[in-house]
C-alpha positions as CSV (number, residue, x, y, z in Angstrom):
1,M,9.3,9.1,9.3
2,S,9.4,5.3,9.4
3,S,6.5,3.7,7.4
4,I,7.2,0.3,8.8
5,R,7.1,1.6,12.4
6,L,3.8,3.3,11.7
7,Y,2.4,0.1,10.1
8,I,3.5,-2.3,12.8
9,L,2.5,-0.1,15.8
10,G,-0.8,0.7,14.1
11,A,-1.5,-3.0,13.4
12,L,-0.8,-4.0,17.0
13,V,-2.9,-1.2,18.5
14,D,-5.8,-1.5,16.0
15,E,-5.8,-5.3,15.4
16,G,-4.4,-6.5,18.8
17,E,-1.5,-8.8,19.8
18,M,0.1,-10.7,16.9
19,H,3.1,-12.7,16.1
20,G,5.3,-12.0,13.1
21,H,3.6,-14.4,10.8
22,Q,0.2,-12.9,11.6
23,L,1.6,-9.5,10.9
24,R,3.0,-10.6,7.6
25,R,-0.3,-12.2,6.6
26,L,-2.1,-9.0,7.4
27,A,0.4,-6.9,5.4
28,E,-0.1,-9.3,2.4
29,Q,-3.9,-9.2,2.8
30,E,-3.7,-5.4,2.9
31,H,-1.3,-5.3,-0.1
32,V,1.0,-2.9,1.7
33,Q,3.6,-3.3,-1.0
34,L,1.2,-1.6,-3.4
35,W,0.7,1.6,-1.4
36,T,3.7,1.9,0.9
37,D,7.4,1.6,0.9
38,I,7.2,-1.4,3.1
39,S,8.7,-4.7,2.1
40,V,6.7,-7.5,3.8
41,G,9.9,-9.4,4.4
42,A,11.3,-6.5,6.4
43,L,8.6,-6.8,9.1
44,Y,10.5,-9.4,11.2
45,G,13.6,-7.2,11.5
46,A,11.5,-4.2,12.3
47,L,9.8,-6.1,15.1
48,K,13.2,-6.7,16.7
49,R,14.1,-3.1,16.4
50,L,10.8,-2.0,17.9
51,A,11.3,-4.4,20.8
52,A,14.9,-3.1,21.3
53,D,13.5,0.5,21.4
54,G,10.9,-0.5,24.0
55,L,8.0,0.3,21.7
56,I,6.6,-3.3,21.6
57,E,7.0,-6.1,24.1
58,E,6.5,-9.9,24.1
59,A,3.0,-10.6,25.4
60,R,3.6,-14.4,25.3
61,T,4.9,-17.2,23.2
62,E,2.6,-19.6,21.3
63,R,3.1,-22.9,19.6
64,D,0.7,-24.1,17.0
65,G,1.0,-27.7,16.2
66,A,4.5,-28.6,14.9
67,Y,5.4,-25.0,14.1
68,P,8.2,-23.4,16.2
69,E,7.3,-21.2,19.1
70,R,6.3,-17.7,18.1
71,Q,6.6,-14.5,20.1
72,V,3.3,-12.6,20.2
73,W,3.9,-8.9,20.4
74,R,1.9,-6.0,21.8
75,A,2.5,-2.3,21.8
76,T,3.9,-0.8,25.0
77,P,2.6,2.6,26.4
78,A,5.7,4.1,24.8
79,G,4.7,2.4,21.5
80,R,1.2,3.8,21.7
81,A,2.6,7.3,22.2
82,E,5.0,6.8,19.3
83,L,2.2,5.7,17.1
84,A,0.2,8.8,18.0
85,R,3.2,11.0,17.2
86,L,3.9,9.1,13.9
87,R,0.3,9.4,12.8
88,V,0.3,13.2,13.2
89,E,3.8,13.6,11.8
90,T,3.0,11.5,8.7
91,L,-0.2,13.5,8.0
92,H,1.9,16.7,8.0
93,E,5.1,15.6,6.3
94,V,5.2,15.8,2.5
95,V,7.6,13.2,1.0
96,L,8.8,13.6,-2.6
97,R,11.9,11.5,-3.2
98,P,14.4,12.6,-5.8
99,D,14.2,10.6,-9.0
100,P,17.7,9.6,-10.2
101,V,16.6,10.3,-13.8
102,D,17.0,14.0,-13.0
103,L,20.7,13.4,-12.2
104,A,21.2,11.4,-15.3
105,L,19.6,14.1,-17.4
106,S,21.8,16.8,-15.9
107,R,24.9,14.7,-16.6
108,L,24.3,13.4,-20.1
109,D,27.0,11.8,-22.3
110,R,27.2,14.2,-25.2
111,D,28.5,11.4,-27.5
112,R,25.2,9.5,-27.0
113,L,22.6,12.3,-27.0
114,D,21.0,10.6,-30.1
115,E,20.0,7.7,-27.8
116,L,18.1,9.9,-25.3
117,P,14.7,10.0,-27.1
118,E,14.6,6.2,-27.1
119,H,15.5,6.0,-23.4
120,I,12.7,8.5,-22.6
121,K,10.3,6.6,-24.8
122,A,11.1,3.4,-22.9
123,R,10.5,5.2,-19.6
124,L,7.1,6.3,-20.9
125,V,6.2,2.7,-21.9
126,E,7.3,1.5,-18.4
127,L,5.3,4.2,-16.6
128,R,2.2,3.5,-18.7
129,G,2.6,-0.2,-18.0
130,R,2.8,0.5,-14.3
131,I,-0.4,2.5,-14.4
132,A,-2.2,-0.3,-16.3
133,E,-0.9,-2.9,-13.9
134,R,-1.9,-0.9,-10.8
135,E,-5.4,-0.3,-12.3
136,A,-5.8,-4.0,-13.0
137,T,-4.7,-4.9,-9.5
138,I,-7.1,-2.4,-7.9
139,E,-10.0,-3.8,-10.0
140,R,-9.1,-7.3,-9.0
141,I,-9.1,-6.5,-5.2
142,R,-11.7,-3.7,-5.2
143,I,-14.3,-5.8,-3.5
144,Y,-12.0,-6.2,-0.5
145,L,-11.2,-2.6,-0.1
146,T,-12.7,0.1,2.1
147,P,-13.4,3.4,0.4
148,M,-10.3,4.9,2.1
149,E,-8.1,2.0,1.0
150,L,-9.3,2.4,-2.5
151,F,-8.6,6.1,-2.4
152,V,-5.1,5.5,-1.0
153,L,-4.3,3.0,-3.7
154,Q,-5.4,5.5,-6.4
155,H,-2.8,8.0,-5.0
156,T,0.0,6.1,-6.8
157,I,-1.9,6.1,-10.0
158,H,-2.2,9.9,-9.8
159,R,1.5,10.2,-9.1
160,L,2.3,7.9,-12.1
161,R,0.1,10.0,-14.3
162,A,2.0,13.1,-13.3
163,E,5.2,11.3,-14.2
164,V,3.8,10.4,-17.6
165,D,2.8,14.1,-18.1
166,W,6.3,15.3,-17.2
167,H,7.9,12.7,-19.5
168,E,5.6,13.7,-22.4
169,Q,6.6,17.4,-21.9
170,L,10.3,16.3,-21.9
171,T,9.7,14.3,-25.1
172,R,8.2,17.4,-26.8
173,R,11.2,19.6,-25.6
174,L,13.9,17.0,-26.3
175,P,15.0,18.5,-29.7
176,E,15.7,21.9,-28.2
177,L,17.2,20.5,-25.0
178,I,19.6,18.2,-27.0
179,A,20.5,21.1,-29.3
180,D,21.4,23.2,-26.3
181,E,23.5,20.4,-24.8
182,L,25.4,20.1,-28.1
183,T,26.2,23.8,-28.1
184,R,27.8,23.7,-24.6
185,K,31.5,23.7,-24.5
186,D,33.2,20.4,-23.6
187,P,34.9,21.0,-20.2
188,S,37.9,18.8,-21.1
């Protein structure tokens, strides 16, 4: 599933025809970087890919003052069909990306096991900091959010809290896990 396709097609269908800069401003106003995997700067390249795939088309070009000409985009019938498909697919698809920390934990350096508790402690500090930062951001922009947008933004906080819980469990079990690692035979 492509989040950026869903976002652009949804914006063009729901908000109407837009040029890239308008789409970028909308994404910034909606703080998409807080609740999606979309980079605002990636929108321009995605517009070109959507046009190449026949999902959007140029409605017209505009020039505003001394600014360069801008292509104004609209969704094609194929783009509207793709948007409908993406909306359904996204509501059904569960995405949990692997965390590289799991690989690092499964391939520990036995000579540096004594450093592991400090690394996990640092991760906990980072995770708690992200929660605090996200909560502060939500409070700052709360008056601009619809109830659904607020609910969506809180999803990440819930996921981060689950990460904190897992890391706290790991911290409690570290002594026994490290002891087990030390008893394993060195393969070399």
